[in-house]
N, C-alpha and C positions, 0 to 999 in steps of 0.2 A: 580547709584553710588552717588546720592545726589549732592547737589550744592557745590562741592568741587573744588578747583583750583589745577590742576595737575602741578607738577614741574618736570623739566627735570633732574632728579637725578637717577644715576644708583647705583649699589650695593656699599655700603661703608663698612658696618659691618653687616654681617648676624645675629649677636647675638642681635642687637638692634631691638627687635620685639615689644617693648611696647611704646617707646617714640613717635611713629607716630600714635598711636591708633590702633584699630582693623583692620585686613585685610579685605578689601571689596571684593576682587576677586583675584584669582591666578590660575596659571597653575603650578602644583607642580614641583619644581626644576628648573623652567624656569623664572617665573615672579611673583611678589607680588605687589598689589596695596593697599595702606593703606588709612585710612579715611582722613588723612590730605593732601592726594595727592602725598605723597612720593611713588616712584616706585623703586623696587629692581629687578635687573637682574643679577643673579649669572653668573659668567664667565664659562659657560658650554663648550664653544669652544674657544680655544686660538685665539687671533687676531695676525696677522703677517704682516710684512712689505712687500713691493712689490717685494722683491728679489725672483729669481727663479733659479734653477740649469741650467747651460749653455747648458747641453746636451738636454734640452727640446726644445731649439730653439725659445723661446718666450721672448720678452722684455716686461717689466711691469713698470708702473709708476702711480702715483696718480695725479689727476687734481681737481681743485676747480670748482664747478658748480655755487654755490651761497653762498657768504660769509655771507649774512644776515641770511640764514636758516641753515648754516653749512652743506649743501648738497655737496657731493663730489663724485668722481667716480674713479675707478681703471681701467686703460687702458692696454689691452694686444695686442701686435703686433707681429706676426710671423717674426722672424729675417731673415729667409731664403727668405722672399719675400720683403725685403726692398731695393733691388737693383732697379735702375731706369729703367732697361729693363723689369721689371715684371709689369704685368697689375695691376690695382688698386684692392684693397681688399674690400669685403663686410664687413659690420659692424653689429654686434649684440649688441643691447642695452639691458643689462640683469638686472633683478630685483630679488634679493634674496628672499627666503622664510623666514618664522618665524611668521606666523599668524598676520602679519602687526605690531607686537609688539616687536619682538626680531630679532637678526641677524645683520650682517654687511658685507659689501663688503670686509672687512679685515679678516673675519673668515677664518681659515685655510682650512676648508672643501670646501668653495667656491673658495678660491684662487687656490687650487690645481685643482678642477674640471674645472674652467673656463680657466686656463692655458692649460689644456689638450684639452678643446673644441676649443680654438684658434688654437692650433697646428693641431688638427685633421681636422677642417673645413677650414683651410687655410684662416682664416678671423680675423679681429680685433674684440675685445670684449670690451665694455665699461660697467663695473659693477657699477650700481648707488647705492650709500649709501643714501637712502631716509630717511625722518623723520619718526619716529616710533610713533604708538599709545601706550598707551592711551593719552600721552601728546599732540600728534598731530593726532586726529582721522581722519578717512577718511572724505573728499577726499584729505587730505594733501599729501598722497603718490602718488595719481594720478596727482596732481598739480606738484609735484616734477618731475614726469616722463615726463610730457609735457614740463616743463622748461628745462629738460636735453636735449630734442630734439631741443628746441629753442636755447639752448646754442651751439649745434652743428652747427647751421646756422651761428652763430657769429664766432665760432672757425675755420670754414673751411678755412679761409684765413689767419689765424694768427698763425698756429701751423705746425711744421714740419710733425708730424704724419698725419695731415689732407691731406697732399699731396699724401699719400698712400691710402686714403679712397675713395671708390666709393660711393658717396652720392646719387646715384640712386639705390643702393642695400642695404637698411637698413632693418634690422629685429628687431622686439621687442620680447624679450624672457624673461622667468622667470619660476621659479618652485613654486608650492604651492601658497601662497599669492602673490608671485612675478609673477606668471602666471596670476592671477586675475588682477594685476596692469598692466601688459603688454597688456592684452585684453582691459581694460578700457581706457588706454592711447591711444591705436590705435583707439578706437571708438571716443574719444574726438578729436584727430587729424583729423580724417576723416570728422568730422562735421565742421571743420574750413578750412581756405585756406592755412594752414601751409604745407599740403602735396604737394602743388604746388612748394614749394622750395626744400623739401627733400622727396624723394620717399620711403615710407614704403612698401617694397615689400611683407612682410609677418609677421606673428607672430608664435612663437614657444612656446607652452604652455605645461610645464611639470607638470602633475598632478595638474592643476589649482584649486585653492581653491574657490569653490562656495558652497552655502548653501541654506537652506530653513527651514521653520517651520515643514513641513511634512517630515518624515523620509523616506529615500530610502531603498531598500533591502540591498544594500552593506553597508549602515550605520548600519543597524540592525545586519548584519552578522559580521562585524568587531567590531562594538561597542566599548567597553572599553578594548579590548585586549591589555594588557600592552606591548606586544611584537611589537605592531604596532607603526610606526613612528608618527601616528596621531590617538588619541582616540576621541571618540564622545564627552566626557566631555571636553577635551582640545579644540576641534573644537568650541563647544558652547561658551567657555570662550573667545577664540580669537575674536569671533564675538561680544560678549558683550563689550569687551575692545576697539575694533576698530571702531565700527559703531557710528554714531552720537547718542547722548543721546536720549533714548526712542525708538530707532529703533528696529525692530524685524529682524529675519533672512529672512524675505520676502522683505527686503529693496532692491532697485535696485542695490546697490553695491554688493549684494550677488549673483546676477544673471548675466549670460552672456547677452550681449546686441547685437542687430543687428547693424552691421557696415554699414554705408552709402552704398547703393547698387551701386552707381556710382564708388566706389573705388574698383579696381581690386586687392584685397589683399588675398594672400594664407595663410592658417593656418595649422600648424602641431600640433596635440594634442597627447602627450605621456601619456598613461594610465597604471597604475599598477594594476595587477589583485587582489592583496591582500590589496588594498587601500580602505578605506571607501568612498572615493570620486569617485570611479570607475563609478557608475551609473550616477552621475552628469556630469562627463567628457564624458561619452558615449553619453548622451542626447544632449550635445551641438554640437555634430558632425552630428546630424541627420537633422539639418535644411538646410544645403547646402553641400551635399556630393561632389559637383563639385569643391568647393574651400577649403574644409576642409578635411584633411587627418588624420586618427587616427591610432596609432600603440599601441597595447596592449602587455605589457611585462609580461610574465607569471611567477608566483611563487614569485614575489617581492612585497613589500609594499611601503607605502608612504616614499618619500625622500630616496629611496634606493641608488640613485646615489651619495649622500653625507654622508649618515649615515650608509649604509650597509657595513658590514665587511666580509660577506661570499663570497665564490668563485662565487656563483650564482649572487650576487649583482655586483661583479666586472665584470663578463662576460656580464651581462645584460647592465651595464653602457657602456661598449665598443660597444655593439650592438646599444644602443640609440645614441651614438656619431656618429655612421655610418649613422643612419637614419637622424640625424640633418644635417650632411654634405651633404647627398644626397638631402635633402629638399632645402638647401641653394643654391646648385649648379644645382638643377633641373635635377637629374638623378635617375634612379631606383637603390636602394641599393641592390637589389637581382640580 
């Protein structure tokens, strides 16, 4: 991408295609990066405020994590469990997808999904709005994830919602690039003493975004099928934009890492049959079958839980919510 300085600018006028010079890289309809560092992100998904319908039974609010980096989070709390007589709630720290380059905790699709997840799992959810690449290439998102956990340590005694949270039952979760972030944040925390203060019980990885220079069978099979939620061309572009300058898809950020063996951390991997990431997701489950559980959802593709409009996608999302609930509360979903 050359020795350009990227500026943190989102879409202003999609017709201004010349003033910033030629386009250096793009994912069609989602992001354009120009020679002068200008970045355009069309508003493909509406951003919404924290309000939710009362009948869902979930309260929602936004909290600031770091004023300097503008990192914030959206917090979901099941209202039916806010009585003092109810035991404390597990907490899912969630990272949204979007190839590390787009997406927001305020996107309507994530707002709706995570509200449902909070209600179904009977747990709190903290959706982190981390910094995006290419303005903030990796490991910025990992650093924001670690800082969100450290923020929890400080917030546990200063907030009303914290009195409802079981800080010994924290799960790191995310889909696509967010799954990659959750995994790498867990590994970073396991390599420090921070887990002595907050217990990360497990990770929940929904179609986690990993890559490599060598193509897998599922990547060749799905390829650039336009009906897929993630094409191979888009996958390659996301990595080019997110990785440190000059890195290839064999960079450690593209790969699952071994989490410190002394940390007793469970993992749930949700795999989609029609996803080009299927093979990479399956492979990461082979190393430690005792601590890693995988569930394959048939007939659906990448990001079906937030992008799918079919009845199959709807039904499969409900099935996935059931598996996540069972994983959190440690019971057999069947």
